[in-house]
C-alpha positions in Angstrom: -5.1 44.2 -19.2 -5.9 41.7 -21.4 -2.6 39.5 -21.3 -3.2 39.9 -17.6 -6.5 38.0 -17.8 -5.2 35.3 -20.3 -2.2 34.9 -17.7 -5.0 34.4 -14.8 -7.0 32.2 -16.8 -4.3 30.0 -17.5 -3.2 29.9 -13.9 -6.6 29.2 -12.8 -6.9 26.2 -15.4 -3.6 25.0 -14.6 -4.7 24.5 -10.9 -8.2 23.3 -11.3 -7.1 20.0 -13.5 -4.3 18.7 -11.6 -6.8 18.5 -8.2 -9.0 15.9 -9.6 -8.5 12.6 -11.1 -8.7 12.5 -14.9 -8.9 9.8 -17.6 -5.5 9.2 -19.5 -7.2 5.9 -21.2 -9.8 3.9 -21.5 -11.1 0.8 -23.4 -13.5 -2.1 -23.1 -10.6 -3.9 -21.4 -8.8 -1.2 -19.2 -8.8 2.4 -17.8 -6.1 4.2 -16.9 -6.4 7.3 -14.4 -3.9 9.9 -13.2 -4.8 11.4 -9.9 -2.9 13.7 -7.4 -2.0 12.0 -4.1 -4.8 11.5 -1.5 -7.6 11.3 -4.0 -8.0 7.4 -4.5 -10.8 7.3 -3.9 -12.3 9.6 -7.0 -9.3 7.4 -9.2 -11.6 4.6 -8.0 -15.0 5.9 -8.5 -14.1 7.6 -12.1 -12.6 4.2 -13.3 -16.0 2.4 -11.9 -17.8 5.0 -13.8 -16.0 4.6 -17.0 -16.1 0.3 -16.7 -19.9 0.3 -16.1 -19.8 1.9 -19.6 -18.8 -1.4 -21.2 -21.7 -3.3 -21.0 -21.6 -2.9 -17.1 -18.4 -4.2 -16.1 -16.9 -3.3 -13.0 -13.2 -1.9 -12.4 -10.3 -3.9 -10.6 -7.1 -2.0 -9.7 -4.3 -3.7 -11.3 -1.3 -1.4 -10.8 -0.7 1.9 -9.1 2.8 4.0 -10.2 4.1 7.1 -8.4 4.5 9.9 -10.8 6.3 13.2 -9.2 3.3 14.7 -7.1 0.3 12.3 -8.6 -0.1 8.5 -9.3 -1.4 6.7 -12.6 -3.5 4.0 -11.6 -4.6 1.1 -14.4 -7.8 -0.4 -13.6 -8.9 -4.0 -15.5 -12.4 -3.5 -16.6 -14.2 -7.1 -15.7 -17.6 -8.8 -16.0 
């Protein structure tokens, strides 16, 4: 029973984490976001929120790379 509960919890965690954009790295100069196909707007919002933490900078898309069924986008944080 305990093993079943753990397996279900791990499966749900794996499903949930891949459905939303997530930060891969962040610095005052740039933010890298990994996001699933079709979630570009949410990735841009995440980058904008993260860049704003650095003296109210704005995010500007630099590049996007396909990675299997997700994308990796780099946003510059600019004044």
